[in-house]
Structures are given as C-alpha cells and as structure tokens.
N, C-alpha and C positions, 0 to 999 in steps of 0.2 A: 154781755148784754149782744144780742142779734143783730142784726144791721142787713138792710138789705146790698146789694152788690153795689161796690161802690163809692159805700157811707164815707163819710168823712167826722164823722161825730163821733169824739173818743171821749170815754167818762171820766177819766185825766185818776189820779189819788183822791182817797177819800177825803184827807187832810195833808196836803202836799205831800211831797216826800217824810218829813220827821222820823221820828224814830221807829214808827210801824213799818218805815220803807229798810230796818236795818241797818250797821254800821257800811254796808257795801251799798247799800242802793237798794232799788226792785232787783228781779229775773222777766224778763222780759224771752220770752219762746214764741216764734212764729215755724208754727208746721200743722206738722197732721193729725186732726182728730177725727180718728175713725168706729166701725161697731164692728170689736172683733166677735168673731163666734169659733170658738178652744171648743174641741174635737180633742178627746184622747180616746181612741181605741179600747178595750179588754185586751186586745190581741192581737194578730198581723191580720193587714186585712183578708179579708176574703171577695175576690175579683168574682162581680157577679153576682154575689146575693149580698146577706145581710151581716152587718158586723156589729153585734154590742157597744156603743160604746158610749160615756155620755159627754153631753154638747153643752155650750152654755153662752148663752150671749152677753158680752161685756163690755163696757167702754174700753175702747183703747187707742193707738195711733200715736206713732212714735213721738213725736211732739208735746200733743198731752202728757204721754203716762209721764216724759220728762218733768214738766208743770210740777204734773202732780205728786212724784216722787220730790222735788225739788223743798213744795210747799210741807207735805208729811215728814222731812227731815229737816224742817228748822227753819226754811225761809219766810220772813214776814210777810212780803210780799211779792206774792209770783202771778205773774199778767201774762197771754193768751191769745195772740192773732193767730186763725184756722179761717180754714172755711169750709159749709156744711152742706146738706140739702135743707132745704125748708120745711122739709116733714117731718125733721127729727132736731131740727135748732132747738127747741125750748128745753127736749131731754140731753141732750147735751150740754148744756151749759148749766142746768139743777145739775149735771153728776160733775161740773168741774167747780160752781163755784164748792157745794158739799167737799170735794176734796180741799177744797181755802185756796180755790183758784180765783181768778181775776178774768173771764171769758171778754174775749171780744171777738164775737164769732157772726164771722157776714154770711149771714142765706141764699143760697141757689138756688135760684126760683126752676131749674133748668134739669139740674145734676144732683141727684142723692149722693146722702152723704154717703162716704167710703165705707167698703168691708171687705175684711179679714175674714180667710176661713184658716186657723193656725193649728195643724195635726199635730200632735203630741205624742212621738213618741213614746211606746205603753215598757220601753224598758227603761234599762235605773239610770239612762242620761238624759230622759224625757225630756230630746231635742225640740225642735220644732222645726216646721218647713210649711213655709205661706204659704196661699194663693189670694193672690190680689186685687182688687177691683178700687182701684184709688179713688175714684168717685167723683167727689165736687173739689178733694182736698187737690189737685191738679187744676186747678183753679184761680186758685189761692195765688193775686196779679198784684204789681204793682200798683194798681191802683185802689186795690184796696189800702195801704199802706199808705201812714201822714206822719211828720217827723213826730208830732204830740204824742205817738204811742213813746215816744222817749222819754220823756218828762218823769223826773225822778226815778229811771233806768237807770243803774250801777253794771249792769253783764247785761247784750244780748246774744242770745242760743238762737240758734238755725237749725233743723232738721236736714236730714240730707234727704230726704224726702221731696223739699222743692228743690233741686237742681233735677229731677227731671221729667219737667216737662219748662216749654219754655217764657208758659207767662207765671211762673213758678222760679227761673231764672231771675228773670229783669226782677221779680219783686226781693231777691239776694240778693245782685247788686244794690237798689236801692236804698234797703233798708243798711246794709253793708256802711256805705257811702254814710247815710243821716249818722250812723251811727260813733264812724273816724272820725267824721266832722265835730263829733260833743265830746271824742275823748273814753267813748264805751266799748270794751273790749269787746269782742266777738268770737265766741266760739261755734263748732259744728259738729256733729252727728255725721260719717256719712253714711249712714242708716242701713244699707243693700248690699253685699256684695253682688247679688248677682245681677240689681238695675245698674250699677257702680262698674260692670263688666260691658254692660249695654254702650253705657255713656262713653267710656274710656278713660286710663289713670289719666291722661295727659290733658285731656279738656277737663277734666275733675280740678286738677290743681290750679291748673287754671284760672278756673269759676272760684277761687277760694285762695286767690292769692289775697295778700295779704290778715289773711288771719290770722287770730290771737292765739287760740286755741284749736287743735285738733284730736277728736276722741273716736279714734276705729276700731275696729275689734280688729282680733288678729286675721285673720279672712280680709280684711279689707286695707288690712296697714300690707301684708305678704302683695295683693294686687294690686298697691299702692305705687309701690319699690319694684315687682321682679326678686323679692329679692324672699330667701325659701328662708329664713330663722329672725322671730318676731321682734327678735334683741337688734338684729341689722337692719329691720326694717324703719322700727322707733327709732334709731339715732337717724336715717336716712331721712329719715322725713322733719326732724325736728333742725333739719339744715334749713329745710323751707318755713316751718312754722317755730314759731320761739317753743311754745309748748304743745310734746304729744305725749298723750296718753291712750295705751295701748290697753282695749283691754282682751283680757289671756282665759276669762269667765272660771272654772275649780283651779286654774294656774295663777288665776292673782288678775294681776298690772304690774304695765314700766311706765316710767313716768322719762320722759325726757325731752332734754334741753341743747341746743349748742351743739346738735351735731354727736351727742352721748345719753347713755340710759345712766341717768342718776341716780336710781331706786325701783328695786322691785317689788314691790306691795306682796303680802298672800295672803289667799283667796280665807274670806271664813268656810270651815269645809261645813257641811251640810248637805242633806241629803234630798233633792230636787225633784219635785212633783210635774213643777211646769220651769219651764224655765223661760216662757213668752215675756219678754217688758222687761229681763234683768240686765240687759247693756242699758237701756233706759233709767231702772230705778238706778243704777250706778252715777248716771251722767248726773241725773238730778241731783244726785246726795252731793257730787264730788261741788257740781255749783253751787250747792246751796253753803258747803266747808267755805269756797273762796269767798263770797262776798260776807260771810264770815268771819273772816279773815285767817283763815288754816293756810298753811304753806301746799305745794302740788302734792307729796307725800300724805300727810295728815289728809288732805282732800281724798285723795286716791283711797286710803284705806278707810273712810268712812264709805266711799262708794262701794270697795268690796262687801263691805256689811250692809250695806242696801243692796247687793245684789244678789245675797245669799239669803235676806228677808223674800226677798222677789220668787225665788226658785222655787221655796215654797209651799208659797199658796201656787195657786189657779189664776190667771189672767196677768196684762201685764200695767195696772194701776193698783197704788199702796190698798191694804183689806185694812177695819176696823183695825186690826189685831197685829197689823205687820210693825215689829217691834226690833229693835237691832241686835243684831244677832251678838254674845258675848266672845270674846277669847277663853277658850278656857286657860 
C-alpha cells in the first residue's frame, strides 16, 4: 500500500504469521524500487547519429527485484519497504502485488521514482552498464521505519543501495538494530561496485558490522578486501560476517564461513540475453531457500538456477514463464 512520507501505519500479516509465512517466517526486504529503461543496441553505438535498439520500460530496483524473485521461488510471505515518486506509486504497487509481494511504498511528493537506463551489450556476454538516477529511493529514511514491520518476519534483507545516502544509512542502523533485538537475521547485498568504491571499503564494512549474511558479487568482494582472487576475498570477508556468498556469474558461487570457502557451487549453463538483475535473482532465491530450511550450499544452488533463469529474459524481475533451469 502507498503511504504519505513519514506515515507509520503498517498493514500487518493478513492472518498472523501462521502457515502462510512459511516455516521460517516472512521475508522483509528494505530497498529500492526503480523504473528500468532496458536498451539493447543492435550493434556498436554510432556516436553522433542513430543506432537501432530494442528499448523497454520495466519495473526494477535491486530491493524490489530480490523481493519478486523470492516470491517467485516459493517464499509465501514477502514484504517490501521502499520509497517511490507519488506519480508512479500506484503502478509500482500493482506490479509488486502481481508478483506476489506485499508492498509498503512511501509516496514521495517532491522527488520522482528513480530511473535506471540499462545498456545491454549486444555481444555474447549480454553484460549491462547502468546509468542511474536513484530519485526517491535515496530518500528512504529512518522516519519511514516502524518496528511493527518486523511482526511475523523471519528474515530482514537490506539492499546495499541504502548505504549510498545519509537518510538511508540511518534507516539501515534503525532497521538492523530492531531486527537484532528480535533475533531476526539480517542480510545485505552490496549492490554496486561503482557506488561502493565511492563510499569506501572501510566505511562500508563499519556500516554493516553485525550483519549475518553478506552477498557480494566478485567485483564487490575484491573491492572490499583488496585481494585479487574471489576465493581469498570470500574467506577474508567471512572472518567479519558469519556467512558470505560471493556471486561469480557464469562461474557459479562461493560459500564461505569462519574464514574459509566451504563450497564452490557451479552455475547452470545458459545463453545470456540480458544479465540485468541476475544477482538479484540469485539473492531472492537464496533467501527463499534459507527460509524454507535449506542449508547455505543448497540455497546457493537454487540461487544459481534463478540467476540462469534471469539472464535468459529481458529485465530484472521474473517473467511469468521464468522456470527453474535443470542441470543435464
């Protein structure tokens, strides 16, 4: 439901935590809700003139994507706190509800919903480059939080984009503290190597002190540690965070605990069409699996399958036909 800035009304579980919340309780995601403009040029960009391209406007945002993939991968009760422009609040709410997510969207009357232009490489890698206007998502703040958001919640996930503005950093502190007071585990995905470099590794690590699970990709893990190898970075980070899962794209994922890599989970081979949201898909499926009782290695395997499904479609959220790819 959309709310006015600073509102504290909370919809609460429809029938208490109950069976609908799953054995591990509900998943609450706090993070960004964005409009994605996905651009797939037909070939190299022709500077100063036209380049034919496929252009689509799609719902996105790392936090929202994670929530949608968690719901699509079997988490029965997924909730999302985010901030959007008032002009598009109803549309984003409808899209989230249709994806099986229960949104609490704060409607910002002053700043529009964030927009990201995703430039997808026409080559075989389908790698993406982002041009980001975070918009209202940067204004998600501690005043948008209420501890009743944790009622019936078994896991809190924070989008790393929250760390890139002062109001949202304050929200991270408040939400994390409230979760710890209720013994609710907290996870975070660093979200952006570019923004992370601006913030600084030391500052990032101090802000996430006390985190239960960290889910960086390869570039983010290397940046946070200054180490050249993903396995060494995963091991080093797991000395600070109890469980670290490093997403390696086509190379799968590393699961690290207690200063050592415990598993290398292979990826599911697939032909990529658009890598936008692949890491979000991994994270959503991984968290859904943990909440269902899976161990971290099995959860990472499910994350890899979701990531493979994500790169086979255009856009960062699951399509109606996003099936789980099977290993041959």
